[in-house]
Structure formats: C-alpha cells, structure tokens
C-alpha positions in Angstrom: -15.1 14.3 -35.9 -17.2 11.9 -38.0 -20.9 12.2 -38.8 -22.9 9.7 -40.7 -26.4 10.9 -41.6 -29.1 8.7 -43.2 -26.3 6.7 -44.8 -27.5 3.9 -47.1 -25.8 1.5 -49.5 -27.7 -0.9 -51.7 -26.4 -3.5 -54.2 -29.2 -4.3 -56.6 -31.9 -5.4 -54.2 -29.6 -6.1 -51.3 -29.4 -3.3 -48.6 -25.9 -3.4 -47.1 -26.3 -0.3 -44.9 -29.7 1.0 -44.1 -30.3 4.6 -43.1 -27.4 4.7 -40.6 -27.1 7.9 -38.5 -24.4 8.3 -35.8 -21.6 10.6 -34.7 -18.1 9.7 -33.5 -16.4 12.2 -31.2 -12.8 13.3 -31.4 -10.6 10.9 -29.5 -13.3 8.2 -29.4 -12.9 4.6 -30.5 -16.3 3.4 -31.9 -16.6 -0.3 -32.5 -18.9 -1.7 -35.1 -20.2 -5.1 -34.0 -22.4 -7.6 -35.6 -22.6 -10.9 -37.5 -21.3 -11.5 -41.0 -23.2 -9.4 -43.6 -24.5 -6.9 -41.1 -22.8 -3.9 -42.9 -19.8 -3.3 -40.7 -17.1 -3.3 -43.4 -19.3 -1.5 -45.9 -19.8 1.3 -43.3 -16.1 1.6 -42.9 -15.5 1.8 -46.6 -18.3 4.4 -47.0 -16.4 6.7 -44.5 -13.3 7.0 -46.8 -15.2 6.5 -50.1 -13.8 3.2 -51.1 -17.5 2.6 -51.6 -19.8 5.4 -52.6 -23.2 5.7 -50.8 -26.5 5.2 -52.5 -27.8 8.0 -50.4 -26.9 9.9 -47.2 -23.9 12.0 -46.1 -20.6 11.4 -44.4 -19.0 14.5 -42.8 -15.4 14.7 -41.5 -14.8 17.6 -39.3 -18.0 19.2 -40.7 -17.0 18.8 -44.3 -19.1 16.7 -46.6 -16.7 14.1 -48.0 -18.4 14.3 -51.4 -16.7 17.7 -51.8 -13.2 16.2 -51.3 -11.2 14.3 -54.0 -11.2 10.7 -52.9 -7.4 10.4 -52.9 -7.1 13.5 -50.7 -9.7 12.1 -48.3 -7.9 8.8 -48.0 -4.6 10.4 -47.2 -6.2 12.0 -44.2 -7.5 8.6 -43.0 -5.4 5.7 -41.8 -6.7 2.3 -42.9 -5.7 -1.0 -41.3 -7.4 -4.3 -42.1 -7.2 -8.0 -41.4 -5.6 -9.0 -44.7 -2.8 -6.4 -43.9 -2.1 -5.8 -47.6 1.6 -5.3 -47.4 3.3 -4.9 -50.7 5.5 -8.0 -51.2 8.1 -6.2 -53.3 8.7 -3.6 -50.7 10.6 -3.8 -47.4 9.0 -3.2 -44.1 10.4 0.3 -44.0 9.1 1.0 -47.6 5.7 -0.3 -46.7 5.4 1.9 -43.6 6.6 4.9 -45.6 4.4 4.5 -48.6 1.9 7.2 -47.6 4.7 9.6 -46.5 6.2 9.1 -49.9 2.9 10.0 -51.6 2.7 13.1 -49.4 6.1 14.3 -50.5 8.0 13.9 -47.2 11.8 14.4 -47.5 13.8 11.2 -47.3 15.3 12.1 -43.9 11.9 12.8 -42.4 10.5 9.6 -43.8 13.3 7.5 -42.3 13.0 9.1 -38.9 9.2 8.6 -38.9 9.5 5.0 -40.0 12.0 4.3 -37.1 9.6 6.0 -34.7 6.6 4.0 -35.9 8.3 0.6 -35.9 9.5 1.3 -32.3 5.9 2.3 -31.4 4.4 -1.0 -32.6 7.1 -3.0 -30.9 9.4 -3.8 -33.9 13.1 -3.0 -33.5 13.9 -0.8 -36.5 17.5 -2.2 -36.9 16.1 -5.7 -37.0 12.9 -5.3 -39.0 13.2 -2.2 -41.3 15.0 -4.1 -44.1 13.0 -7.3 -43.9 10.5 -8.4 -46.6 6.9 -9.2 -45.7 7.3 -12.9 -46.3 10.0 -13.0 -43.6 7.6 -11.8 -40.9 5.1 -13.7 -38.8 1.4 -12.9 -39.0 1.6 -10.8 -35.8 4.6 -8.9 -37.1 2.8 -8.2 -40.4 -0.2 -6.9 -38.4 2.2 -4.6 -36.5 3.6 -3.2 -39.8 0.1 -2.6 -41.1 -0.8 -0.7 -37.9 2.4 1.4 -38.2 1.5 2.2 -41.8 -2.0 3.3 -40.8 -0.5 5.7 -38.3 2.3 7.0 -40.5 1.0 10.4 -41.6 -0.6 11.0 -38.2 -4.1 11.0 -39.8 -7.0 12.4 -37.8 -9.0 9.2 -38.2 -8.1 5.6 -38.2 -10.3 2.9 -39.7 -9.5 -0.7 -38.6 -11.3 -3.6 -40.2 -10.8 -6.7 -38.0 -7.0 -6.0 -37.8 -6.4 -8.8 -35.3 -8.9 -11.3 -36.5 -6.6 -13.9 -38.0 -4.1 -14.1 -35.2 -3.5 -16.7 -32.5 -4.9 -15.7 -29.0 -1.6 -14.7 -27.5 -0.5 -12.5 -30.4 -4.0 -11.1 -30.6 -3.9 -10.2 -26.9 -0.5 -8.5 -27.2 -1.6 -6.5 -30.2 -4.8 -5.4 -28.5 -2.9 -4.2 -25.5 -0.3 -2.5 -27.7 -3.0 -0.8 -29.7 -4.7 0.5 -26.5 -1.4 2.0 -25.3 -0.8 3.7 -28.7 -4.4 4.9 -28.9 -4.2 6.5 -25.4 -0.9 8.1 -26.1 -1.9 9.6 -29.4 -5.6 10.3 -28.5 -6.7 8.5 -31.7 -10.1 8.8 -33.2 -11.1 5.5 -34.7 -13.7 3.2 -36.1 -13.0 -0.5 -35.3 -14.8 -3.4 -37.0 -15.0 -6.8 -35.3 -17.4 -9.7 -34.9 -15.7 -10.7 -31.6 -17.9 -9.6 -28.7 -15.2 -9.7 -26.1 -12.9 -7.6 -28.3 -15.6 -5.0 -28.8 -16.4 -4.7 -25.1 -12.7 -4.4 -24.1 -11.6 -2.0 -26.8 -14.5 0.3 -27.5 -15.5 3.5 -25.8 -18.9 2.9 -27.4 -20.2 0.0 -29.5 -22.6 0.3 -32.4 -24.4 -3.0 -33.0 -25.6 -3.5 -36.5 -28.1 -6.1 -37.8 -28.9 -6.4 -41.5 -27.5 -3.0 -42.1 -29.4 -1.2 -39.4 -28.2 0.3 -36.2 -30.0 -1.5 -33.3 -28.0 -0.1 -30.4 -25.3 2.5 -29.8 -24.0 2.4 -26.2 -20.9 2.1 -23.9 -19.9 -1.6 -23.4 -21.4 -1.7 -19.8 -24.8 -0.6 -21.1 -24.8 -3.2 -23.8 -24.2 -5.9 -21.1 -26.7 -4.6 -18.6 -29.4 -3.0 -20.9 -29.5 -4.7 -24.3 -32.0 -2.9 -26.6 -33.5 -6.1 -28.1 -33.2 -9.9 -28.3 -30.5 -9.7 -30.9 -28.2 -7.6 -28.8 -29.0 -9.7 -25.7 -28.0 -12.9 -27.7 -24.7 -11.2 -28.7 -24.0 -10.3 -25.1 -24.8 -13.8 -23.9 -21.6 -15.0 -25.4 -19.1 -13.1 -23.3 -21.4 -13.6 -20.2 -21.4 -17.4 -20.7 -17.6 -17.4 -21.1 -17.2 -15.5 -17.9 -19.6 -17.9 -16.1 -17.7 -20.9 -17.4 -14.4 -19.5 -16.3 -15.8 -18.8 -12.9 -17.0 -22.3 -12.8 -13.6 -23.7 -13.6 -12.1 -21.5 -10.8 -14.8 -22.4 -8.4 -16.1 -18.8 -8.1 -19.6 -17.3 -8.3 -22.1 -19.0 -10.5 -20.4 -22.4 -10.2 -22.8 -25.0 -11.4 -20.9 -27.8 -13.1 -18.6 -28.7 -10.3 -17.6 -27.7 -6.9 -14.3 -25.9 -6.2 -11.5 -28.3 -5.2 
C-alpha cells in the first residue's frame, strides 16, 4: 500500500530523515516511535508531500507520488493530528464535510455521510453537528478531527499524535474507539507517537526511529523480547518498568518494594 525507498530529508546540515526504506501493507497500522526530533512527523509529511524529500521515493499503490498533483494526493489520504486544526468559523458538520465539499459531493450525500461519521466517532449528530469548535471539549474536538480524516473513505490515514494532549481517561476511550473503527473499516494507517505503551497497544508493527534512521521494524512483542540495540531496549524498559511497578502495587510477580497485604 505504501512504499518508502531510500527516503531522505535534510534541512541545511540537519538530517531529519535518513535513507528510510520500509513498506506498509494494506490494512496494517504502522506506528512510528521515537524521541523528539527522530523524524517521525517529517516522515508522515513526506508521505503526503506536505514536505518534499531531498531524495528517495514514496509510492502509493505502486504509483510514485511525484507523478501526482499534491492536492490530488492529499485528497486520497486522511490526515489527523494532535492540534486537530478545526476551522473555528465552521460548525462541527462543516468541518467534517470540508473534504467532501472539495470533492464535489452533493449536499444530501454530504449530510448523510457527516451523520454517519459523527455517530461512528461517538458524537450524537443531533447534539453536535451544529456546535462550534470552541463549544467542544478537547476529546470531542479530537473525535471531530478523526471523523474528518475518515470522511472521504481515503485508502490511507496518517495520524500524528492524535491523542497526545488528552487526559488519560479520554485518551483511553479514543484509543479503544479508534481500534474499533480501524477493525471495522480495515484501515491502512501510519500513526506517530512518542508514547511507548500506545505504540505497543495500537500498532501491528512498530518502526523505531533514532536521529532519522530506522533502527528496528517489528511487531510489538518482538520489540519487547528482542530489541535490536540499546536504544530500543531503553525505550522498551519504560513500559516494562510500569508493568513491574503495577504488579508490585498489586502484590503480583516481581514484587520488590513491599509485600502483598
């Protein structure tokens, strides 16, 4: 579905993405994981040409994206990001329908699709369709952003830390909602996060980046059990320590700080 071949992006002397090669299969969710500045978001933007590569190739369904007009490419790819980017002068319904409007959908089709999408992301259309973005909570805004990214049923969805600024309960609800939607629609996606637990729970495979280079590409279980180097091992130590601490609180295996009551 998506092929990156020797993809490189430099800014003056800074290498943001360094000779990245990988493939994403149809129906797969690939998570890009790594610390700040490792090239995750730049890679995402290279896929839909919000950023042009210094060298290398991106192919979508076998087509070199350099041969597609950027606006046409982006209409085929849903994009959801942490800042949400809802238009403040548009209602929720208008925000969700913006891509459909650009694609020339008839008004009746747009309205039906907006109602379907709002229901899909857990927002009752009668209650939310006519609200303004400033009238929504952060979690509700994220749901609207997700609905907009799904609007035209694009073959690919790019998600840049879409749940990163949310409180833990809202984040968990949206993660579970996203997983249900993804399974139902067989979505192909690239998901950026710096949260190790989120990456392990959501991804079919995880690509770990370090200073723009791919250091390991593997299913979550393999990352935990067979890290490719010390950097990956350090990343995986975080969720492992959290599990051990929780087990300690519950008095389970690995208890070292106190005995079970």
